[in-house]
DSSP file (Angstrom, degrees, kcal/mol; ACC not computed):
  #  RESIDUE AA STRUCTURE BP1 BP2  ACC     N-H-->O    O-->H-N    N-H-->O    O-->H-N    TCO  KAPPA ALPHA  PHI   PSI    X-CA   Y-CA   Z-CA
    1    1 A M              0   0    0      0, 0.0     2,-0.5     0, 0.0    63,-0.0   0.000 360.0 360.0 360.0 134.6  -23.4  -61.7   93.6
    2    2 A T        -     0   0    0      0, 0.0     2,-0.3     0, 0.0    59,-0.0  -0.971 360.0-136.5-109.9 125.0  -20.3  -60.3   91.9
    3    3 A I        +     0   0    0     -2,-0.5     2,-0.2    54,-0.2    58,-0.1  -0.635  27.3 174.8 -84.5 134.3  -21.1  -57.5   89.5
    4    4 A T    >   -     0   0    0     -2,-0.3     3,-1.4    57,-0.0    38,-0.3  -0.736  49.9 -94.2-124.9 177.3  -19.3  -57.5   86.1
    5    5 A K  T 3  S+     0   0    0      1,-0.3    38,-2.9    -2,-0.2    39,-0.3   0.741 126.0  54.1 -65.0 -21.2  -19.6  -55.4   83.0
    6    6 A E  T 3  S+     0   0    0     36,-0.2    -1,-0.3    35,-0.2     2,-0.2   0.421  80.6 115.5 -94.1   1.1  -22.0  -58.0   81.6
    7    7 A T  S <  S-     0   0    0     -3,-1.4    35,-1.7     1,-0.1     2,-0.3  -0.517  71.6-118.0 -71.7 137.0  -24.3  -58.0   84.6
    8    8 A V  B >>  -A   41   0A   0     33,-0.2     4,-1.7    -2,-0.2     3,-0.6  -0.586  12.8-134.2 -78.4 134.0  -27.8  -56.7   83.7
    9    9 A I  H 3> S+     0   0    0     31,-3.1     4,-2.6    -2,-0.3     5,-0.2   0.883 104.6  57.7 -56.4 -42.3  -28.8  -53.6   85.6
   10   10 A G  H 3> S+     0   0    0     27,-1.3     4,-2.1    30,-0.3    -1,-0.3   0.869 104.4  52.0 -58.7 -37.3  -32.3  -55.0   86.4
   11   11 A D  H <> S+     0   0    0     -3,-0.6     4,-1.4     2,-0.2    -1,-0.2   0.892 109.8  49.1 -66.3 -39.5  -30.6  -57.9   88.2
   12   12 A I  H  X S+     0   0    0     -4,-1.7     4,-3.2     1,-0.2     3,-0.2   0.935 112.5  47.3 -64.4 -46.1  -28.5  -55.6   90.3
   13   13 A L  H  X S+     0   0    0     -4,-2.6     4,-1.1     1,-0.2    -2,-0.2   0.843 106.4  58.2 -67.0 -33.1  -31.5  -53.4   91.2
   14   14 A D  H  < S+     0   0    0     -4,-2.1    -1,-0.2    -5,-0.2    -2,-0.2   0.887 120.2  28.5 -61.5 -37.5  -33.6  -56.5   92.1
   15   15 A E  H  < S+     0   0    0     -4,-1.4    -2,-0.2    -3,-0.2    -1,-0.2   0.827 138.1  17.3 -92.1 -36.1  -31.0  -57.5   94.7
   16   16 A Y  H  X  +     0   0    0     -4,-3.2     4,-2.4    -5,-0.2     3,-0.4  -0.153  68.5 140.2-137.1  40.3  -29.3  -54.3   95.8
   17   17 A A  H  X S+     0   0    0     -4,-1.1     4,-2.5     1,-0.2    -1,-0.1   0.899  76.6  50.6 -55.7 -46.1  -31.5  -51.3   94.9
   18   18 A E  H  4 S+     0   0    0      1,-0.2    -1,-0.2     2,-0.2    -2,-0.1   0.859 117.5  39.2 -63.6 -35.0  -31.0  -49.4   98.1
   19   19 A K  H  4 S+     0   0    0     -3,-0.4    -1,-0.2     2,-0.1    -2,-0.2   0.771 127.3  30.2 -85.9 -27.2  -27.2  -49.7   97.9
   20   20 A T  H >X S+     0   0    0     -4,-2.4     4,-1.9    -8,-0.1     3,-0.8   0.748  96.7  78.1-108.3 -26.9  -26.7  -49.2   94.2
   21   21 A A  H 3X S+     0   0    0     -4,-2.5     4,-2.5    -5,-0.4     5,-0.2   0.891  93.9  54.5 -54.2 -42.9  -29.5  -46.9   92.9
   22   22 A P  H 3> S+     0   0    0      0, 0.0     4,-2.4     0, 0.0    -1,-0.3   0.865 106.8  52.1 -60.0 -33.1  -27.8  -43.8   94.2
   23   23 A L  H <> S+     0   0    0     -3,-0.8     4,-1.4     2,-0.2    -2,-0.2   0.894 109.5  48.6 -69.4 -39.1  -24.6  -44.8   92.3
   24   24 A F  H  <>S+     0   0    0     -4,-1.9     5,-2.6     2,-0.2     4,-0.4   0.933 113.5  47.0 -63.6 -44.8  -26.6  -45.1   89.1
   25   25 A L  H ><5S+     0   0    0     -4,-2.5     3,-1.5     1,-0.2    -2,-0.2   0.894 107.8  56.0 -64.4 -40.1  -28.3  -41.8   89.6
   26   26 A E  H 3<5S+     0   0    0     -4,-2.4    -1,-0.2     1,-0.3    -2,-0.2   0.826 106.0  52.2 -59.4 -33.2  -24.9  -40.1   90.5
   27   27 A L  T 3<5S-     0   0    0     -4,-1.4    -1,-0.3    -3,-0.3    -2,-0.2   0.504 125.8-102.0 -83.5  -5.0  -23.6  -41.3   87.1
   28   28 A G  T < 5S+     0   0    0     -3,-1.5     2,-1.4    -4,-0.4    -3,-0.2   0.558  79.5 135.4  95.8   9.6  -26.6  -39.8   85.3
   29   29 A M      < +     0   0    0     -5,-2.6     3,-0.3    -6,-0.2    -1,-0.2  -0.676  17.2 156.8 -91.6  84.3  -28.5  -43.0   84.8
   30   30 A H        +     0   0    0     -2,-1.4     3,-0.3     1,-0.2    -1,-0.2   0.437  53.1  76.9 -91.3  -0.6  -31.9  -41.6   85.8
   31   31 A C    >   +     0   0    0      1,-0.2     3,-1.6    -3,-0.1     6,-0.4  -0.236  49.2 138.3-104.8  45.6  -34.1  -44.1   83.9
   32   32 A L  T 3  S+     0   0    0     -3,-0.3    -1,-0.2     1,-0.3    -2,-0.1   0.782  73.7  48.1 -62.3 -27.5  -33.6  -47.0   86.4
   33   33 A G  T 3  S+     0   0    0     -3,-0.3    -1,-0.3     4,-0.1    -2,-0.1   0.482  87.2 110.3 -91.6  -2.3  -37.3  -48.0   86.1
   34   34 A C  S X> S-     0   0    0     -3,-1.6     3,-0.9     1,-0.1     4,-0.7  -0.385  80.0-115.4 -75.1 153.1  -37.4  -47.9   82.3
   35   35 A P  G >4 S+     0   0    0      0, 0.0     3,-0.9     0, 0.0     4,-0.5   0.817 111.4  62.6 -56.9 -33.2  -37.9  -51.1   80.4
   36   36 A A  G >> S+     0   0    0      1,-0.3     3,-1.4     2,-0.2     4,-1.0   0.878  96.7  57.7 -62.3 -37.2  -34.4  -50.8   78.8
   37   37 A S  G <4 S+     0   0    0     -3,-0.9   -27,-1.3    -6,-0.4    -1,-0.3   0.746  93.8  68.0 -67.5 -21.0  -32.6  -51.0   82.1
   38   38 A R  G << S+     0   0    0     -3,-0.9    -1,-0.3    -4,-0.7    -2,-0.2   0.748 116.8  23.0 -69.2 -22.3  -34.2  -54.3   82.8
   39   39 A G  T <4 S+     0   0    0     -3,-1.4     2,-0.3    -4,-0.5    -1,-0.2   0.368  99.4 105.8-124.2   3.3  -32.2  -55.9   80.0
   40   40 A E     <  -     0   0    0     -4,-1.0   -31,-3.1     1,-0.0   -30,-0.3  -0.672  60.5-136.2 -90.8 138.0  -29.2  -53.5   79.6
   41   41 A T  B  >  -A    8   0A   0     -2,-0.3     4,-2.4   -33,-0.3   -33,-0.2  -0.410  24.7-110.3 -84.6 166.1  -25.8  -54.5   80.9
   42   42 A I  H  > S+     0   0    0    -35,-1.7     4,-2.8   -38,-0.3     5,-0.2   0.923 119.9  53.5 -58.9 -44.6  -23.4  -52.3   82.8
   43   43 A A  H  > S+     0   0    0    -38,-2.9     4,-2.0     1,-0.2    -1,-0.2   0.915 110.1  46.7 -58.7 -44.8  -21.1  -52.1   79.8
   44   44 A E  H  > S+     0   0    0    -39,-0.3     4,-2.0     2,-0.2    -1,-0.2   0.920 114.1  47.0 -64.6 -44.3  -23.9  -51.0   77.5
   45   45 A A  H  X S+     0   0    0     -4,-2.4     4,-2.1     1,-0.2    -2,-0.2   0.901 111.8  50.1 -65.9 -41.5  -25.2  -48.4   79.9
   46   46 A C  H  X>S+     0   0    0     -4,-2.8     5,-2.6     1,-0.2     4,-0.7   0.876 108.7  53.0 -66.1 -36.4  -21.7  -47.0   80.5
   47   47 A M  H ><5S+     0   0    0     -4,-2.0     3,-0.7    -5,-0.2    -1,-0.2   0.932 111.4  45.8 -62.5 -45.3  -21.1  -46.7   76.8
   48   48 A V  H 3<5S+     0   0    0     -4,-2.0    -2,-0.2     1,-0.2    -1,-0.2   0.865 118.5  42.2 -65.1 -36.6  -24.3  -44.7   76.3
   49   49 A H  H 3<5S-     0   0    0     -4,-2.1    -1,-0.2    -5,-0.2    -2,-0.2   0.376 110.2-118.1 -96.1   4.2  -23.5  -42.5   79.3
   50   50 A G  T <<5 +     0   0    0     -3,-0.7     2,-0.3    -4,-0.7    -3,-0.2   0.845  65.8 141.1  66.6  34.6  -19.8  -42.0   78.5
   51   51 A A      < -     0   0    0     -5,-2.6     2,-0.7    -6,-0.2    -1,-0.2  -0.738  61.4-105.5-109.5 157.4  -18.7  -43.6   81.8
   52   52 A N     >  -     0   0    0     -2,-0.3     4,-2.2     1,-0.2     5,-0.2  -0.730  27.7-159.6 -81.1 112.9  -15.8  -45.9   82.5
   53   53 A A  H  > S+     0   0    0     -2,-0.7     4,-2.7     1,-0.2     5,-0.2   0.875  87.7  53.8 -65.0 -39.3  -17.4  -49.4   83.0
   54   54 A D  H  > S+     0   0    0      1,-0.2     4,-1.9     2,-0.2    -1,-0.2   0.922 111.2  45.5 -63.1 -43.7  -14.5  -50.8   85.0
   55   55 A E  H  > S+     0   0    0      2,-0.2     4,-2.0     1,-0.2    -1,-0.2   0.903 113.9  49.4 -64.8 -41.0  -14.5  -48.0   87.5
   56   56 A F  H  X S+     0   0    0     -4,-2.2     4,-2.5     1,-0.2    -2,-0.2   0.904 108.7  52.0 -67.6 -40.5  -18.3  -48.2   87.8
   57   57 A V  H  X S+     0   0    0     -4,-2.7     4,-2.6     1,-0.2     5,-0.2   0.902 108.6  52.0 -59.9 -41.6  -18.2  -51.9   88.4
   58   58 A A  H  X S+     0   0    0     -4,-1.9     4,-2.0    -5,-0.2    -1,-0.2   0.914 110.1  48.4 -61.7 -43.0  -15.7  -51.5   91.1
   59   59 A K  H  X S+     0   0    0     -4,-2.0     4,-2.2     2,-0.2    -2,-0.2   0.912 111.9  49.5 -63.0 -43.1  -17.9  -48.9   92.8
   60   60 A L  H  X S+     0   0    0     -4,-2.5     4,-1.7     1,-0.2    -2,-0.2   0.928 111.3  48.0 -63.9 -45.0  -20.9  -51.1   92.6
   61   61 A N  H  X S+     0   0    0     -4,-2.6     4,-0.8     1,-0.2    -1,-0.2   0.862 111.0  51.8 -65.1 -34.2  -19.1  -54.1   94.1
   62   62 A E  H  < S+     0   0    0     -4,-2.0     3,-0.5    -5,-0.2    -1,-0.2   0.901 107.8  53.0 -65.7 -39.9  -17.8  -52.0   96.9
   63   63 A A  H  < S+     0   0    0     -4,-2.2    -2,-0.2     1,-0.2    -1,-0.2   0.842 113.6  41.4 -65.1 -34.1  -21.3  -50.8   97.7
   64   64 A I  H  <        0   0    0     -4,-1.7    -1,-0.2     1,-0.2    -2,-0.2   0.535 360.0 360.0 -93.6  -5.2  -22.7  -54.3   97.9
   65   65 A A     <        0   0    0     -4,-0.8    -1,-0.2    -3,-0.5    -2,-0.1   0.509 360.0 360.0 -67.4 360.0  -19.7  -55.8   99.9
């Protein structure tokens, strides 16, 4: 899987929870288990949390490599 800004958070967590959950938490995304995260994209979450989506996508892809 290659993560993009349009990848749904729930899909990432289904495949790589151990490697990526800490990165989400570090960014302040503490509601990983909430229903919204199951359908929210990286771009949408980063917009809400004031984070740079491109930088976050790079970190996530590095973590799962």
